[in-house]
C-alpha positions, 0 to 999 in steps of 0.5 A: 229770648231777647238781646240777652240770649247768645245761646241761640247765635253761639257766637264763638270766640277766640281767646288769648291769654294767661292761665293760672290755676286757683286753687283753694284749701279748705279748713276750719279751725278753734285754737291758736298755735303755740309755735306763733300767735296764727290758727292751727287749720285742721283741712278738710278738703282742697279745690282747683277752678281754673284762674286767670283767663280761663275764668273769662274763657269759662264766663263766655261759654257759660252765657251761651258763646262757644270759646277756644283758647290760646295760652301757654300750658307747662308740662308739669304736674298740674298739666293734666289738671289744667286741661280736665278743668278746660275741658269740664266748663266746654271750653275749646284747647285744640289751640293751647301750645305745650311747652316742656321744661315749664311750670305752671302759675297757680294761686294757692287760697287756705281758707279757714271757717269760711274766710281767706286768710291767707294767699300764695302765688307761685309764678312761672320762672322759667324764659319762654322760648319765643322763637317757638310760640312766634310759630305756634301762634303763626299756625293758630292765626293762618286760620280765624276765619270762622271767629265772630271775634278775637279777645285777649287778655293781657294780665302782665305776665311773660305769654303776650307781648307787643309781637304777639298781640302785633301779629293777633291785630294784623290778621284780624284786620285782614280778616276783618274780625273786632279785637277787644282787649282786656286790661285788669288794674293789676297791669302796669306793664302794658303790651299795646302801641297805637299801630295794634288796630284794636277796637275796644278796650275794656278795663276797670276803673282802677285800669283806667286811672294806672292808663293814664297814671293819676290817682284822683279818686272823684273822678267817676264822678266827672263826666266830662272829665271822663270823656276828656282822660278817656279822648286821650288814650283813644289818641295814645292806642288808636282805639275806636273805643273804650269800656271802663266798668266801675262796679256800683257806679256802672259803666262809662264807654266813650269811642270819641263820637259817643259817650255813654254812662250806665249807672250801676246796681247795689249788689247784695254781697258785692265781692268784685272777683270775677266780676271783671270776667262776667263784664267781659265776657258778657261784652265780647258777646255782646260786640260779636252778636252786633248788639246795639251800644247801649242796650250792649252797655246795660247787659256788661253791666247787669254781668258785673252786678250778677257776679259780685253778688256772689263770693269769689270768681263765679261763671254766671250762666244765660238764664240768669242773664236772660232772667236780670234782664228782663228784670233790668227794664222794670227797674231801672238800676241807681247810683 
């Protein structure tokens, strides 16, 4: 089936990150309230989806890999729903760390007449008891030989910190397992250091700018500048390579020795929600399968593009990726 088919090898990924429940309240409206200039919405239903690192895990499985998730789940009213959603995607839950007296994060989106009109975030307020978390992490890391790759998605919440990432990367180094760190654009408090022994950092263009502390809109048009700036990050964090997804402008890669810029596609919808997770999942599976860099970047680029053709966060399928990969060679991407 080709290089984009991961279902045969079933590479196994150990994924660390913050889980968030995505709640969608669906309704319709044809009148405004007399109390305020807002619509009166007649509720039609509620849907719940795996959010945060759960969406990345779902993409890994959907693309043909296996994924065991390491995250924190509080024992509140959402606990059973969270495990039900994860198991429905065949995401491994044996390493989920259950914490008493802790709530779970949830993002509630209200959809009226097919459009999102408001989002309400409810974040965890209870502080973690890290002594207990460290013991749980140590137990998980004691037996990781069966994994082909470790991925960490740092959403800047309270689960991952410098000590935990150091534990993960140190053990991975001993076992000879590569580690990819996924940094979304809205993260400002990175829990990484030069001693972390991370193989690849993957982020998007806004995340790249935030890591550098710059706001240059024209940066993607200057490949030489992209190279020089990413060299700074390679040195700062001691990483082997950096992957920057740039939407319709494609994907940039720099390892210090090799540099590639894969042109992007024009999507029909171009909703970037969840596209980063699809690209990150493809990067994890390509790296685990030792696919040559240039072909792997093309697959990462394609996975992000396919996700942009849907509205909302969607786990693209292995069949879509394989079909898109075959079409890709006859229809190269355009800037």
